[in-house]
N, C-alpha and C positions, 0 to 999 in steps of 0.2 A: 950603774948609777946608784947613788946612795938614797936611803929612805928619806933623808932630809930634802932632797930635790923634789920628791913626790909630795911631801908635806907642804912645801912652799907652793907647789902647783895647786894643791887643793885649797889652800888659803887664798891664793890669787883668784881661783875660780869662784870661791864663795864671795869675795869682794865684788867681782865683776857681775855675778848673778844679782846680788843685792843692789848694785848700781843700775840694773836693768839692761845690761849689755846683751844684745840679741844673740850673739854667738854663745855666750855663757848660758843663757836661758835654753837655747836649742840643745846644747850638750846635756844639760840637766834633764830636759824632757825626753831626749833620746834614750837616756839610761834609766830614768825613774818614772817616766810617764806622768800622770796627773799628780802623783805624790809630790813632785817638785813644786807644784803650786800650793800645796797644803802647808808645807814647811820645807826649808832648805837650810840645813845646818852643816857644820864642818864634817860630820860623819857622812852626810850625803855627798858633799863635794869630794871626800876621799873615795867614796864608792865610784863616783863618776870618773875620777882620775884612774882608778884601778881598771875599770871596764875599758876605758879608752886605751889602755896599754895591754889589753888582751887577757886580763885576769877576771875571774868571776866576782871577786870581792877585794876589799882593802886588806883583810887578814891574809888572803892568798898572795897578794902582791908582797906584803911585808914578809911572809914566810919565805917566798922565793928569793927575795933580796938577802934575807938573813942566811939562807942556805948557801947562796953564791958567795957571800962574804966569808962564811965559816969554811968553805971549801977552797978559799983563796982564788976565787974566780971573779974578781972585780971586773965588771964590764963583760963578763962571759957567763953563760948559763943556759940551761934548757928548762923550759916550762911546758907542762902538758896541760892542754885545755880541753875540757869536755864541752862540745859544741851544742849539745842538746838534741842533735840528730842521731839516728841509729841506722846501721847497716841492716840489722834485724833486731827483733826484740832482745833486750839484754846485751846487745853488741853496739855500744855507743861509738860514734865517730869522734875520736880523740885526735887532736893535732899537737904537734910539737912546735913550739916557738923557740928557735935557737938564736941566742944573742951572742954575737962576737964583736966586742967593742961597740962601735956605732952601727953595726949591721944586724938586721933582723931577717930571719927566714922562717916562713910558716910552711909546714909540710905534714902530709899524712903518713910519712915514714914508710910508704909502700904497702900500707895495710889493705887498701882496696884490692890491689892485685893479689896479695897473699890470701885474703879471705875468699876471693873468687877462684882460687886454685890455679892461677897462671894459665888460663886456657890458650890454646893455639891461636895465633893471629891477634893476640892482645895488642901488639904494637900498632896495628892499623886503627884500632879503636882509640888508642892513646894519641896518635897523630891527628885524628879528626877532632877529638875533644880539645886538644891544645889550640887548634884553630877556632873552634866554635865557642869555647869557654874562655879563651885568652888566659890560659894557665900554662905552667911548665909541667911536663911529665918526663922524668928522667928515663934513661935506658933501663934502670932497675925497676921502673914502675912507680916511682914516688911522685905524687902530685904536690907541687910546691910553687911558691912565689916569694920574692924578696919584698920587704917593706922598705920603701924609700921615702925620704922626706918630702919629695915633690908629688908623691902619689897618694892613694887613699890611705886612711888611718888603719891601724892594726885590726880593729874589730871588723872593718869592711873586708880586708884581705882574709881574715880568719873565716868569715862567713862564706866568702867566695871559694876558698880551698875546701871547706867542709862540704859544700854543695857539689863541687866538682868531684871530690873523692867519692861521694855517694852516687853520683851519676856514673862515674867510671865503673864502680862496683856493679851497679845495676845493669849496665850495658855489657859488662863481662859475663854476668850471669846469663844474659840473653844469648851469648855465644855458645854457652855450654848447654842451654836448654833447661836450666834449673828454674 
């Protein structure tokens, strides 16, 4: 999508917030907390829109779109997200959001399994976590989920994959006794 699409979404959010629409206010408070009640300007609405699409900030969203356009990947592109979680100190849980036209996929790119050293019987842990956490874990050990229009928004899916990846990693370490 083009940056103009996101700009329009931010302006629409700002108008809805100022009109007192509950959904717009909830989105603002979810991203900004009490700061939303102190002031809510266009830059704040842009931030809320960016976070809602899986970016940490409006400049990060803008940069990702410019990179995709520069590389001729209109409607396609990968974005890395730092989730704020860590496997260990100085080892952040980072996820990849892959955009292919209208389809989004969020994954840990197999990092949890790689960091744990691929212990024997890891597949049994993966199968159990798929059931318990309602995520996908590929044969290669990648924790992932698609983002679909009828499902939870990107930030919710991103949080779920980050937590599942961290849980997968910790349970794999339990297999090795680390």
